[in-house]
C-alpha angles and dihedrals in degrees: 000000000000124000122239129183128208107260092213091057090056092043093051091050092048091053093047093051099033093240131148118256092221092057093047095046091048091049094048090047087058090051094056106278110138099168144024127224111214142184120242089239093055092045092053092047099045107024097107094063100019101057094054089046093051090050091050091051094041093239118146133206109251094190148320126245127200143171111233120167102222088158092075102048118358094175094071114089088252117176099014092114089051092050090050091049094049092048093047091052094049098248116170097220143354125231118201122196092203100200143285133260107292140175090296120091115276092246094049091046097053093041089054089051090052091053093048094046092047090053091048093049092050094047094046092047089071088060095045092247121139115223116214144182128201138208092268115210104234132098086225091060118101090207102052098110138056092249096055096038088055089049091057093048090052092048100044114056112216095015112142133208129246094197111213111197095202104045102073085074089086088084094021090248119165109259091206091056089047090050092055090047096051104026093111091053095050118119098160137003128226108205107210125163128199139207131188096226129048115257095194131028095246098047112127123240121229117205118222123208091260090053093253113137127223131182137213120247145171110301114264101027101076136073099267115110095240097149094050092049089053089051091050091049090054091046093055093048093247110195099192135083138262124230124211108222125187100164110156096034118126107271091225089062102027096101089055088051090052091049090050093046093052090048090054094046101044094077095041108051 
């Protein structure tokens, strides 16, 4: 397994502290980061200077993630430009967040998402690029539980899983049970930890279905079973990567959370 870090987490920390991205990327590379995980929006915005820098530092692109509202109109060629971009930049996979519940009926909305994802999977297959969804952490997400995530995998042939360790908390589902259920679908793993109380003033709150709030935190200090999931990945001969994710952490402290997360992960992957 190689370790990736969300590019946007580094970028937000750089802006908050007035630091140079090259210095941060080089430093995190020295701490065990081999790859970045980047949004399609960031890749479009920064590719001209970022791609040469990544090559210089020998840092790869683990994958690309993008919001694309297939639920509204699945018959448009939505996402093809994003697939082309990810393939051109050498990304290993592409995660689509295919929309949220909207004004359409629930059934129409999710069926539209299935059509859009199926089209994306088939188009990306020609470029050798796996298309994934994750257990997205929002009550407005149709794929925020084991039941519905399983439903999408059964409906969309060839769709892969970006397994997010911290997102099954929306319905307080056991992430270890979820891992066993989806382990054969996993293409990449988002390592996200959670706490019940804010650690820093600017940490975001995530609302669970029962109105309880949880917060993101540095990997390894929360209540998510990160270490056991890493052990299970090793035990099954997992050939993919893991991605340190600290979305939702206060930008003034987010670089410290990345440092701490890499320190936790280095000895365990």
